C-alpha positions as CSV (number, residue, x, y, z in Angstrom):
1,M,11.5,-54.0,-100.4
2,K,13.3,-57.2,-100.5
3,I,16.1,-58.3,-103.0
4,T,17.5,-61.8,-103.3
5,K,19.6,-63.2,-106.0
6,Y,16.8,-63.9,-108.3
7,T,13.8,-61.8,-106.7
8,L,12.5,-58.5,-106.1
9,T,9.7,-58.2,-103.5
10,V,8.1,-54.8,-103.1
11,T,5.4,-54.6,-100.4
12,N,3.5,-51.3,-99.8
13,Y,1.5,-50.6,-96.7
14,H,-1.4,-48.4,-96.1
15,K,-1.0,-45.5,-93.4
16,N,-2.8,-47.8,-90.8
17,G,0.0,-50.5,-91.3
18,H,-2.1,-53.1,-93.3
19,K,-0.5,-54.5,-96.5
20,N,-1.8,-53.0,-99.7
21,T,-1.7,-56.2,-102.1
22,A,-2.9,-54.4,-105.0
23,A,0.4,-52.3,-105.0
24,S,2.6,-55.1,-103.9
25,Y,4.4,-57.4,-106.2
26,T,7.2,-60.0,-106.6
27,A,9.3,-60.2,-109.6
28,R,11.5,-63.3,-110.4
29,G,14.5,-63.4,-112.7
30,N,15.1,-67.1,-112.7
31,K,11.9,-68.2,-114.3
32,I,10.8,-67.2,-117.9
33,N,7.2,-66.3,-118.4
34,K,5.9,-68.6,-121.0
35,R,3.4,-66.2,-122.6
36,L,6.2,-63.3,-123.0
37,G,9.3,-65.5,-123.3
38,I,11.1,-63.1,-120.9
39,T,11.7,-63.0,-117.1
40,S,9.6,-60.8,-115.0
41,L,12.6,-59.2,-113.4
42,I,14.8,-56.8,-115.3
43,V,18.1,-55.3,-114.1
44,S,20.1,-52.8,-116.3
45,R,23.4,-53.9,-117.7
46,H,25.3,-50.9,-116.6
47,K,24.9,-48.1,-114.0
48,N,23.7,-44.7,-115.2
49,A,25.9,-41.6,-115.0
50,K,25.0,-41.1,-111.3
51,G,25.7,-44.7,-110.3
52,Y,22.3,-46.0,-109.9
53,W,21.3,-49.6,-111.2
54,S,17.6,-49.8,-112.6
55,V,15.8,-52.9,-111.2
56,G,12.1,-53.5,-111.9
57,L,9.4,-55.3,-113.8
58,S,9.9,-56.2,-117.4
59,Q,6.2,-55.4,-118.2
60,S,6.3,-52.0,-116.6
61,N,8.1,-48.8,-116.9
62,D,7.9,-48.6,-113.1
63,D,11.5,-49.2,-111.9
64,H,13.7,-48.6,-108.9
65,L,17.0,-46.7,-109.2
66,L,19.2,-48.2,-106.6
67,K,22.7,-47.6,-105.5
68,K,24.6,-49.3,-102.6
69,V,25.9,-46.7,-100.2
70,K,26.9,-46.0,-96.5
71,H,24.2,-44.1,-94.6
72,H,24.6,-43.4,-90.8
73,G,27.5,-45.9,-90.8
74,R,25.3,-48.8,-92.3
75,S,25.2,-50.4,-95.8
76,A,22.1,-49.2,-97.4
77,L,20.4,-49.1,-100.8
78,R,19.7,-45.5,-101.9
79,N,16.5,-45.1,-103.9
80,D,16.2,-41.8,-106.1
81,Y,12.6,-41.5,-107.2
82,P,10.4,-38.8,-108.7
83,T,7.9,-37.1,-106.4
84,F,5.2,-36.5,-109.0
85,N,4.7,-33.0,-107.7
86,P,2.8,-31.0,-110.2
87,K,4.3,-27.8,-109.1
88,H,7.8,-29.2,-109.2
89,P,7.8,-31.9,-111.9
90,M,11.5,-32.4,-112.0
91,Q,11.9,-32.8,-108.1
92,H,13.3,-36.0,-106.8
93,A,13.4,-37.6,-103.4
94,I,15.6,-40.2,-101.5
95,R,14.7,-43.3,-99.7
96,Y,17.1,-45.7,-97.8
97,Y,16.5,-49.4,-97.6
98,Y,18.7,-51.3,-94.7
99,R,19.1,-55.0,-94.5
100,V,17.0,-56.5,-91.9
101,H,18.7,-59.3,-89.9
């Protein structure tokens, strides 16, 4: 995941390390889609009750819940996401994204 002022880039990889282009995307918030009349990047106006911001594609219900935290002494984005486990449908997991220098 890469976030800049106007873009969100999500790159998914296969287990062998090759890029999965079908599941990777870039959304831009500074350019309006002429067909839809909206930007492709959506960011919530307010944090939710747990302090997470919703960031994602405007044409999709697939968003990322992100919160800036300290993790192991480093600044990170904490991502809370559902695991889609049929045995435990309300189960969530946590990912951490760190800044790469």
